[in-house]
C-alpha positions as CSV (number, residue, x, y, z in Angstrom):
1,M,147.3,87.1,107.8
2,V,146.4,84.2,108.4
3,T,144.4,80.8,106.6
4,I,140.8,80.0,107.5
5,K,138.6,77.2,106.0
6,I,135.8,77.9,105.5
7,D,133.3,75.2,103.6
8,G,135.7,73.6,102.4
9,T,137.7,76.8,100.7
10,D,140.7,78.0,102.2
11,Y,140.7,81.5,103.1
12,Q,143.0,84.4,104.0
13,A,141.9,86.3,107.3
14,Q,143.4,89.2,108.9
15,E,143.9,87.2,112.7
16,G,141.6,88.4,115.1
17,K,138.7,89.8,113.0
18,R,135.6,89.1,113.7
19,L,134.3,85.9,111.4
20,L,131.0,87.2,110.7
21,L,132.6,89.9,109.1
22,V,135.3,87.9,107.1
23,L,132.1,86.0,105.7
24,E,130.7,89.4,104.4
25,E,134.3,90.5,102.7
26,N,133.6,87.0,101.1
27,G,130.4,87.2,100.7
28,I,128.8,84.0,102.3
29,R,125.4,85.7,103.5
30,I,124.5,84.2,107.7
31,P,121.7,85.6,108.9
32,H,122.3,88.2,111.7
33,V,120.5,91.0,112.5
34,C,122.1,92.9,116.1
35,F,125.6,93.1,114.9
36,H,126.7,96.9,113.7
37,H,130.8,96.9,112.9
38,A,131.1,99.6,115.5
39,L,129.8,98.4,118.1
40,T,131.5,95.4,120.5
41,P,129.0,92.0,119.5
42,A,126.0,92.1,121.9
43,A,125.4,88.2,120.2
44,A,121.7,88.7,121.3
45,C,119.9,87.7,117.8
46,K,121.3,84.2,118.1
47,L,121.3,84.0,114.5
48,C,124.5,83.9,112.8
49,V,125.9,80.6,114.8
50,V,127.9,78.7,112.8
51,E,130.1,75.4,113.6
52,I,133.7,75.0,114.6
53,R,135.9,72.3,114.0
54,E,139.3,72.1,115.1
55,Q,142.5,69.3,115.0
56,D,140.3,65.9,116.4
57,K,137.5,67.5,118.3
58,P,134.0,66.9,118.2
59,P,132.3,70.2,116.3
60,V,130.4,73.1,118.3
61,T,128.3,76.0,117.6
62,R,129.6,79.3,118.0
63,L,128.0,83.0,117.1
64,S,130.0,84.3,114.5
65,C,129.8,88.2,115.6
66,S,131.8,87.2,119.1
67,L,134.2,84.7,117.5
68,K,137.4,85.9,116.4
69,V,139.7,84.4,113.3
70,R,142.8,82.6,114.0
71,E,145.1,80.1,112.1
72,G,143.2,76.8,111.7
73,L,140.5,77.5,112.4
74,E,137.5,75.7,110.5
75,V,134.0,76.7,109.6
76,I,130.4,75.3,108.6
77,T,127.9,77.7,107.3
78,E,125.5,75.1,106.7
79,S,123.8,71.5,108.9
80,A,121.5,70.3,110.3
81,M,122.6,71.8,114.3
82,I,123.3,75.3,112.4
83,Q,119.1,75.0,111.0
84,Q,117.8,73.9,114.3
85,M,119.8,76.8,116.1
86,R,118.9,79.2,113.8
87,S,115.3,78.0,114.2
88,N,115.0,78.4,117.9
89,A,116.4,81.6,117.7
90,I,114.1,83.1,114.8
91,G,111.3,81.6,116.7
92,N,112.1,83.6,120.0
93,L,113.2,86.6,117.9
94,L,109.3,86.0,116.7
95,K,107.7,86.1,119.9
96,M,109.6,89.8,120.9
97,A,108.9,91.3,118.0
98,P,105.9,89.2,115.8
99,R,105.0,91.5,112.9
100,S,108.9,92.0,111.9
101,D,109.6,92.5,108.4
102,V,113.3,92.2,108.3
103,I,112.7,89.0,110.8
104,H,110.4,87.5,108.6
105,Q,112.6,88.4,104.8
106,I,115.3,86.7,107.1
107,G,113.3,84.0,107.7
108,E,112.1,83.3,104.3
109,E,115.7,83.8,102.3
110,F,117.2,81.1,104.9
111,G,114.3,79.1,104.7
112,L,113.6,79.2,108.5
113,T,109.6,78.5,110.0
114,T,108.6,81.3,110.9
115,G,104.4,80.7,110.6
116,V,102.4,82.9,109.1
117,K,102.4,87.0,110.0
118,P,100.3,88.3,112.1
119,D,98.1,91.2,110.2
120,G,95.1,91.4,112.6
121,C,92.6,90.3,110.7
122,I,90.2,87.6,112.2
123,R,88.6,86.5,109.0
124,C,85.4,87.9,109.8
125,R,84.1,88.6,106.4
126,L,82.4,91.4,107.9
127,C,84.2,94.4,105.8
128,V,83.6,92.8,102.4
129,R,80.0,91.9,102.7
130,V,79.4,94.9,104.1
131,C,81.5,97.0,101.1
132,K,78.8,94.7,99.3
133,D,75.9,93.6,100.5
134,I,75.5,97.8,102.1
135,I,78.1,99.6,99.9
136,H,77.4,98.5,96.6
137,A,80.8,99.2,96.0
138,S,82.4,95.1,96.2
139,A,85.3,96.4,96.6
140,L,87.2,93.6,98.6
141,K,87.1,89.9,98.7
142,M,88.7,87.3,100.5
143,M,91.8,85.7,98.5
144,K,94.0,82.6,99.4
145,I,97.5,83.2,100.1
146,R,99.9,79.6,101.0
147,G,96.2,78.3,102.7
148,M,95.7,81.3,104.6
149,N,92.8,83.5,103.3
150,Y,93.6,87.5,103.3
151,V,91.6,90.6,102.6
152,M,92.6,92.1,99.3
153,P,91.3,94.7,97.2
154,S,89.0,92.9,94.8
155,E,90.0,95.2,91.8
156,K,92.1,98.0,90.8
157,G,90.1,101.2,91.5
158,S,86.9,100.0,92.6
159,C,87.4,101.3,95.9
160,I,84.9,104.7,96.4
161,G,87.1,105.8,100.1
162,C,83.7,105.0,102.1
163,G,85.6,104.2,105.0
164,T,83.0,101.6,106.2
165,C,85.6,98.3,105.8
166,A,88.1,100.3,108.5
167,N,84.2,101.5,110.5
168,I,83.0,98.1,111.4
169,C,86.5,96.2,111.6
170,P,86.5,95.0,115.3
171,T,90.2,94.7,115.4
172,N,91.0,97.7,114.0
173,A,93.3,95.6,110.9
174,I,91.5,97.6,108.5
175,R,92.7,102.0,108.7
176,V,91.0,105.1,107.4
177,E,93.8,108.1,107.7
178,D,92.8,111.9,106.4
179,K,95.9,114.3,106.0
180,G,95.6,117.4,103.8
181,N,92.8,116.4,101.2
182,V,93.5,112.8,100.1
183,R,92.1,110.0,102.0
184,S,93.9,106.4,102.2
185,I,92.2,103.4,103.1
186,M,94.9,100.1,104.6
187,I,95.1,96.7,105.2
188,R,97.7,95.3,106.9
189,D,99.6,99.0,106.3
190,E,99.2,98.7,102.9
191,I,97.4,101.3,100.8
192,I,94.7,99.5,98.7
193,G,93.2,103.2,98.0
194,R,93.8,106.6,98.0
195,H,91.8,109.3,97.2
196,A,90.4,113.3,97.2
197,L,88.3,114.3,100.0
198,E,85.5,116.8,98.9
199,I,84.9,120.1,100.4
200,C,81.4,120.6,102.8
201,D,79.6,123.3,100.9
202,L,78.4,124.8,104.2
203,C,81.5,124.8,107.0
204,G,84.3,123.8,104.0
205,T,85.5,121.0,106.4
206,R,86.9,118.0,104.1
207,F,84.5,115.0,104.4
208,A,84.4,112.4,102.2
209,T,85.4,111.4,98.6
210,T,84.7,112.1,95.3
211,K,84.0,108.4,94.6
212,F,82.0,108.1,97.2
213,L,79.6,110.9,96.8
214,E,79.5,110.3,93.4
215,H,78.5,106.9,94.2
216,V,75.8,107.5,96.9
217,G,74.7,110.4,94.6
218,E,73.6,107.3,92.0
219,L,72.4,105.4,94.5
220,E,69.5,108.0,95.5
221,S,69.5,109.5,92.2
222,E,65.5,108.7,92.3
223,H,65.4,110.0,95.9
224,P,63.1,113.4,95.3
225,D,65.3,115.6,97.8
226,A,68.9,114.3,95.9
227,R,71.8,117.0,95.1
228,K,69.1,119.9,96.1
229,S,70.4,120.5,99.7
230,G,74.1,120.4,98.0
231,Q,77.1,118.8,99.3
232,M,77.3,118.6,103.0
233,C,79.1,117.0,106.3
234,P,77.8,114.9,108.7
235,S,77.6,117.9,110.5
236,C,75.8,120.0,108.6
237,A,73.7,117.0,106.4
238,K,72.4,116.9,110.7
239,L,71.6,120.1,111.0
240,A,69.8,119.9,107.8
241,A,67.9,117.7,108.2
242,R,66.6,118.3,111.6
243,K,65.4,121.8,109.9
244,A,63.7,120.2,107.0
245,Q,62.7,117.2,109.7
246,R,63.3,114.7,107.1
247,P,66.4,111.3,108.5
248,L,69.5,111.2,107.1
249,T,69.4,108.4,104.4
250,P,71.1,105.4,104.9
251,H,73.6,105.2,103.1
252,L,75.0,108.7,104.3
253,H,74.0,108.0,108.0
254,M,76.3,104.5,107.8
255,T,79.2,106.0,106.0
256,Y,80.3,109.5,106.1
257,G,84.1,110.1,107.0
258,G,84.3,105.9,107.8
259,K,81.8,107.1,111.1
260,P,78.8,106.4,111.8
261,V,77.3,109.8,112.5
262,K,74.2,109.2,115.0
């Protein structure tokens, strides 16, 4: 065993052991993402930088994952120089993986500048407007968080699962995913609505959510043909409309399944 000094405190450590492991064993956290104890250090992320001081020599920076402990080693884990090097390192990592949750979390924990995490949204508000002005559900709103506007659900349960927001989004920042009998509406991979899918009376296809069909029924309750033709998917509705020589209603035409019906 050897004695080393970390941030002014003496510690006992096994000679030749990786400094990063010694720091972790003593509850001293420093950022790192590419180190694994079973493998030779890659020293790729450059986040685990520390300052090393020896006798009268000026301090130097080293990566703690690759530095082996030796007698008399003096380690500083926080300084202006370390912070600058970590900031440069995390900036380089974000160029390669700008949406990495792990990197953004490390930046937040250690006070490193990461900027706003990209989410694919260009803040055009098309989704908010179509939901309010055309669908009349008002399920989305713009909310300012840390100085940046984000599309957010307006109220819990107000989403009807029509998928029009995803259909109109020019950058695919909003997505609709149908699995089995459930439809999920997602923004930034966060689920803002989950709905059961109903079955077409004619072909048996699961095609629209219960809340959406109820919403359309309320909007078109006074239409002379409302509810007469049953519950139909877009394909069957088109066939029925052609047979009856009547056009589809605007709401059904635009929103069934989150895809335009031609």
